[in-house]
Structure formats: C-alpha cells, structure tokens
N, C-alpha and C positions, 0 to 999 in steps of 0.2 A: 251621329249628326253633327254638323258643323256648329261652332260656337255662336252664341247669340251676338247681335250687334251691341257694342258697348253702349252704356246709358248716355254717355256724352254725345255719341253719334245719333242716338235716338232723339236726344234733345235737339240736336241740330236740325233733324228732319222736322221737328215740331216748330222750329223757329223760322221756317220758310214763310215769308211775310207776304200775304195777299195785298195787291195794290189798294183795294177798297179800305183795308184796315189802316193804311197810312193816312187816309183822309178822314175816317170816322172820328178819331179823337178831336180833331180840329173842329169838325162840325158840331159835336156835342158841346165842346167848350164855347163855341160861338152862340149856340142855343142858350146855354146857361148865362152867358154875358148879356144876351138880349133880355132874358128874364130879370137879370139884375138891374138893367137900365129901367125897365118898366116898374119894377117893385121898389128899387132904391132911388128913384128919380128925385125924391124930395129930401133924401139924406145924402148931401153932397160928400161928406167925409167918408161915410161907409161905401158910397159908390166908388169913390176914388181908390180906396183900399182894395175893393173887390176887383176893379179894373187893373190895378197894378199887379195884384196876385195872378189874375188871369193872363196878363202879358208875360209875367215870369214863367208861368206854366207853358204857355205857347213857345216862348223862347227856349225854355229847357228842352222841350220835345224837338224843336227845330234844330237846335245846336247839337244835342246829344244823340239824336236818332235819325231824323229825316235827312239832314244834310250829310250824314256820315254812314252810309249803308255798310261800309266795311266794319264798323264797330259792332254791328249786331251779332257777329260771331265771336265776340270777346266777352266771355261770361262776367269777368270782374267789372269791366267798364259798364256793362248793362246792369249789373247789380247796383252800381253807384247811380246810374240813371234812374232805375226804378225806385231806389230809396228816396232820391230827391223828389221824384214825381209824387210819391206817397206823402211826403212831408208837406209839399206845396198844396196837394189836394186836401189834406187834413185842415190846413189853414183856411182854404176856401169853404169847406163844409162847415167849419166853426163859424165863419163870418156869414155864410148864406147857405142854408140847408139844401136849397134846390141844386146846388153843385153836386149833390149826390147822383144826379143823372150822369154827370161826367165821370164819377168814380167807377162806374160800371165798365168804362172803356179800359180801365187799368187791368181788368181781368184778361183782356186780350194780350196786353203787354206781358203779363205774368206767364201766360201759356206759351208765348213766342220767344221770350228772351231769357227766361230764368230756367236753370237746370234743376233737376230733381236732387234733393228735397226742398230746395229754396223756393220752388214754385208753390209748394203748399203754404209756406210762410207768407209769400206774397199774396196769395188768395185770402189768407186769414186777415191780412192788413186791409184788403179791399172789403172784406166782410165787416170789419170794425167801422170803416168809413161809411159803408152803406147803412149799417145799423144806427150809427150816430145821426146820419141824415134823416132816417125814418123816425127816430125818437126825439127829434129836435124839439117838438112841442110838449114833451113830457116834463112835468115838474120834478126835477131831480133833487129837490130839497126835502122831499118826504120819503120815508122808507118805501111806500108803495110805488112811488115814481122810480126810485132806484131799482127796485125789483123788476118793474116793467122795462126799464132801460136794459137791465142785464138780460131779461128774457128776449128782448128784440135782438140784442147782440148775439145771444146764444143761437137763436133760430138762423140768423144770417151766417154765423160761423159754421153751423151744422150743414146748411144747404151748400155753401161754397166749398167746404172741405169734402163733402160727399161727392159733389160734382167733379172736383179736381181729382179725387182718388179714382172715380169711375173712368174719367178720361185717361188717366195714366195707365190703369189696368188694361183698358181697351187698346192703347197704343202698344203696350208690352205684348198683349196677345196677338195683335196684328203683326208685330215684328217677329214673334215666334212662328206664327203661321207662315209668314213669308220665308223665314229660314227653313221651315219644314218643306215648303214648296220648292225652294232652291235645292235642298238636299234630295228631294224626290226627283227633281229634274236631272241632277247629277247621277243619281242611281239609275235612272232610265237610260242615260247616255252610256253608263258603264255596262248596263245590261245589254244594250244594243251592240256595244263593242264585244262583249263576251259571246253573244249569239253569233256575231259575224266570225269571231275566232273559232267557235265551236263548229260552225258550218265549214270553215276551212279545214279543221281537224277531221271532221266527218268525211269530207271529200278525200282527204289524204288517207284515212283509214280504208275507205272504199277502194282507192287505188292500190293500196298495199294488199288488201284482201283479194283483189282481182289478180294481182301479180302472184300472190301466194297460191291462189286457186289454179292459175296457169302452171306454176311449178309443180304443185301436187298432181295435177292431171298429167303432166309430162312424166313424172315419176311413176304414176300408176300405169300409164301406157307402157313405159319401159319394163316395169315388172310383168305386166300382162303379156307383152310380146316375148319376154324371156321365158315366162312360165308356160306359154302355149306354143307360139311359132318356133322359137329357138329350140326348145326341147323336142318339138315334133319334127323339125327339120333335121336335128341331130339324129333322132331315131330313124328317120327315113334314109339318111345317108348311110347309117350303120347297116340297115337291112339291105339297101341296094349294093353296098360293098360285099355283104355276105352272099347275096344272090349272084354277084359277079364271080365270087370264088366257087360257087356251087353250080356253075353253068352246065357242068357235065352231069349233074344229078337233077333231073327235072322236078322230082318231088320236093327236094330241098329248095330249089330255085323258086318253085311256085309258092312255097311256104313263106320265104323271105319277101317275095313280091307282094303277096297278099297282106303281109304285115305292114309293108311300106305304104300300100294303098290305104289300109285302115288308119294308119297314123296320119296320112295326109288329110283324110276326111275329118278325123277328130280335130286336128289342128285348125282346119278351116272353120269348123263349127265353133271352136273356142275363140278363134280370132274375131268372128262375127259377134259373139257374145261380149267379148272384152270391149269392142268398139261401142257397143250399146250399153255398157256398164251393167250388164246383167250378171247374176251369179252363175257359177259353173253349172253346166247341165246336171251333173251328178247331185249337186245340192238342191236343185229344184225338184227332184223326184225322190230324194232319200235323205235320211239323217246323216250327220257328219260321220258317225261310225260306219255306216253302210257305204258312204262315199269313199272313205279311206280303204275299206275292204275291197271295193270295186277297183280303185286305182291300183292298189297293191296286187290284186289278181291279174289285171292286165299287164302290169310291169313284170310280174313273175312269169307270165306266159310268154312275154316278148323276149325276156333275157334268160330264161331258164334258171332263175335263182329263186328258191323257195322263200316266201315271205309269210311270217306269222303275225296276224293282226289281233290285238287284244284290247278290249274296252273294260275299264274298271270304274267303280263308283256309280252313284245315281246321276242320271242325265240331268244337267242344269240348262236353263235357258241361256242362249248366247246371241250376241248381235250377229247379223248376217256377215258383216265384214270380218268378224273374228273367225267364223267358220271358214270363210274364204281364205283368210290368212293361214290357218292351220292346214287346210287342204293343199294350198300352194306350197307351203313349207315341206309337207310330206312329199309332194311331187318333185320338188327341187332336190331334197335329200336323196330320194331314190334315183333321180337322174345322175347325181354325183357318184352314188355307189356304182351304177352301171359303167360310168366313164373311167373311174379312177381306183375304186376300192379293191377290185379282184376278190370280192367276197363270195362265200359259198352259201350264206344264209343271212337273212335280214329280219329284224323284229320291229314292228310298229305298235306302239302302245298309246292309247288315248285314255287319259285319267281325268275323271271328274272329281275334283277336290271340293273343299268347303265353299270357297268363293272364287275359284279359278279353274281353268281347264288346261291340262298339260299334254303335250305331244312329244313322244320320244321315238326317235328313229336310230337304231343301232345295227351295226354290221360287224362281221368277224373278218374284215378285210385287212389290208396291209397297214392301215393307219398312217399317221404322219406326226411331225413335231409341231405342237400347238404354238411354239415360239415363232413359227413362220407367219402367224397372224399378226397384223399390224393395224394401228388406227388409220383410218382414211382421212382425207382432208376435211371431211365434214364433222369429224369428232366421234363417229361411231366405229365400233369394232368391225373391221372388214378384213377380208383375206385377199392376199395377192395371188393365192392359189385356190384350189378346190377345198371345200369344207370336208370332204370325205376321202380325199385321196392323195394324189401326188403332190410333191412340193411345189412351191411357187415357180412359175416359168422363168427361165433365164431372160436376161435383157434382150430385147428384140423379138422374143417369141410372143405370140398372141396369148393373152390371159383369158383363155376360153372359159375357165370356171370362175373368173374374178367377180362377175356380177351376181352370181348365185347367192352367196352369203350376204352381200350388200342388200339384195332385194328382200331376202328373208328378214334381215334385221330391220329394214325400213317398215315392212309390213307389221312385224310383231311389236316393235317399239312404238310405232305410230298408234297402237292400241293400248299403250301403257303396259305392255308386256315385256318379257325378258327372253333372250335367246342365248343359250350356252352351247359351246362346242367342246367336247372332250375327246381326246385321241392320244394314242401312243404308238410309235412305230411297232408293227407286228401284233398289235392287240386291238385292232379295229377302231371304229369311230362312232361316237354318239352325239346326236343333236337333240337338244331339249328346248322346246318352245312352250311358254306359259303365258296365257292371256286371262284378263278378268272374265268371269262367267256372265256378268250382266253389265248393262251400260252404267257409266260412272254416276249418272243422275238417278238411277234406280235405287230404291231402298234396299238395304242389306238384308 
C-alpha cells in the first residue's frame, strides 16, 4: 500500500478556512463588546480597558490573519498569532467573564492553523479560558472554591482534549481510508492492464496453437499418405511390373494382376480412413497383435517372404494413437524390407513390458552401415536412405526411402516413445519401437 500522507500535509488540509469562520470571531467579539457596554456602562475605566483590549484583539486578528491569507500556511507565524490571541483573550476574560463566549472561537483557529501536537496544547489553553470564565463567580479564597475552580477547569480540559483527540483520529482514519481507496483504484487499473495483456497473450497462444495444429495435421497427413497411398502404389507398381514380365504365363500374370487390384482397393480404403482421421481398419476389428499378424500375413503372401509374428507378456491397455503408431511402424519396416533388404525371412515381435509396449522388426537381409544415418534439420534422427536396406542415394537421385524413418520417428517420439535402428552390412537390420503402455495422465 502507498505511504500515508505526511502529518504536515494532513494538517494543511485541516487548515482550509471556510469563509464563514473568517467572520464569526469578529461577530462574537462584537457581541461581547455590546455586553460590556451594557454591563460596564457605569464603570468608565473598566469599560475603556475592555474596549481597548477588544480593539487590540480585533487588530491582532485583522493584521495577523484576515489581511494576510498567505500567512495561514506558515506554522510558526500562526503559532505566534495564536499565542498572542490567547494572551489577549485571557486578559479579556479576567476583566470581563462574558468574553468567555469569544474564547470558544479560538478552538476554530486551533483546528485550522495549528499542527499536531500543538493543536492539543492550543485546545487546552482554550479549555482553561472557558473554565476560568465559567468559574468567575466562585470564591477562590476558600479551599472549597479552589477545588470547585479546579473541577470546572478539569471538566473543560477533559471535554476539549477528548473532542480534539477524536477529531484528529477521525482525520487520520479518513486519510488512511482515502489512501486505501487510492491504492485500490491503482490496483484495479493494474488488474485491468493485466487482464488486457492476458487477453492478448491468450489470443497469441490461440494463434500459435492453431498454427501448431495445422502443422501437426500436415505431418499426420504426410505420414498417412506415405503409410497408405505411397506403399500401396509402390506395391501396385511392383505387381504390374511383375505381371508385365509374366505376360507369357497367364496364371502368373493373373496372380500379379489380382494382387495389384487388391492393393489398390486396400490403399483406397486406407486413404479414406486417413482423411477422416479414423483408425486403420485392422485395429477397428482386432487387437494390435492380431492386426500385426494380418499385416505380416498379407505382406508375406504378396512378397513370398516368410514372416514370424510373436507376442510376449500380458496385454496392457494402450492409447489408440499408440496402437496406430506401432502398426504403421511395422508396415513401414516391412515395406523397406521388401524394397531394399533382399531378406529370406523376417521376424516381428510385440512385447508387453511393465509400463511400455515394444515392437521389433528384424530381417536377415544385406543390412547397411548405421553411420549413413544423419540428423535431419528438425533435430531428430533421420535417414537419407532406407532404414532396412540400401545406402543413401547419390546426389540427384530421388530419396525414395527417406521419409519412412522420419515418419516412424515422428509417430513414436510424438508419443514420448523411442525408435532405434540396428544394422550391419551382411547381418540384417532390426528396428525397435517402444511407447508407453498407458496415457501420461493415467495412474501407474
């Protein structure tokens, strides 16, 4: 909270002088002078003394206060003015007790021109003048009269000091309340600025999330096209080329033609499902292990290479996207074996471990040098050649297998999983993918 207003400034606020109060002391003095003329008319000497003192009081107020408004904000000058006014008023009260009516106006001066704590002392002086005026008729020559006089003074001092203290505390509380309101107003302004800034940041985050979603969708569609249409078209081309070479053998030609037709239909079905963001048809009707067995069986029938599918461990719950990622990884690995490995047999193993699921695809093909793998521009391990086969293409040649490993890594690492490629020339290739068995937010 901001610091409170200094006491001097608070006193300055108290000293703002209403116009009526600049006239009231003169009116009370004139009233008391009129009483003096009426009461002291037969006592010429006393009357003259009272009138002279009254004139001095009027001149003191006029010269020190009324005609010099700029002096009212000078505490020392006002202290001198108030002290002189108290002395002259005391003389008047001693000469004529009815001037006690005028002494009450000194309390207005005390509240307006004296700073704290001198204001309290000024009010005590007014209390003494008022008490002296009220006890003027008490015989002070007797002990009882003295006690009565002291009692009257005590009551006046108590009343005046209590009132002064209450006024001061009220002013301090008002000042603190105003300071609190000012601080609250500033806090509200800061809150409004923060809310506006948060709104801008929220809009920025929405824009970034939208752009990230567009990028993710592009990558997803690229992977889906590669895993479905690209592989299917490659298989169709391979079967049509084989049919072209077997044109003199009707049975072989029909077999390759039927295989190409089946691949075209399967690819079309997968393309439609990819566009609609549906799971692969195999996973909609079977478990992951059964879907892998079906994919491996079709691939083996198509390429004439035996595939052994093995499942180990207790089946664990998996996210649908994790099942899709492992199935697509197996499809890509088998496609690379067919294109590059020249293998005679392939093994596919699905392992359910404690908290994760692993997929291994290994072949006994020609293998390759793992040092041909290099990091891509995005920072992930990628291959400039095939994951299961031939070395990277020379400059100017199409990197036909380049996107396969990239897509596999994107799928697996996007699920907080890992993908490893092991190979050695002449000793085949192994691809191992591992993903969490349950969503990250699910309890272990």
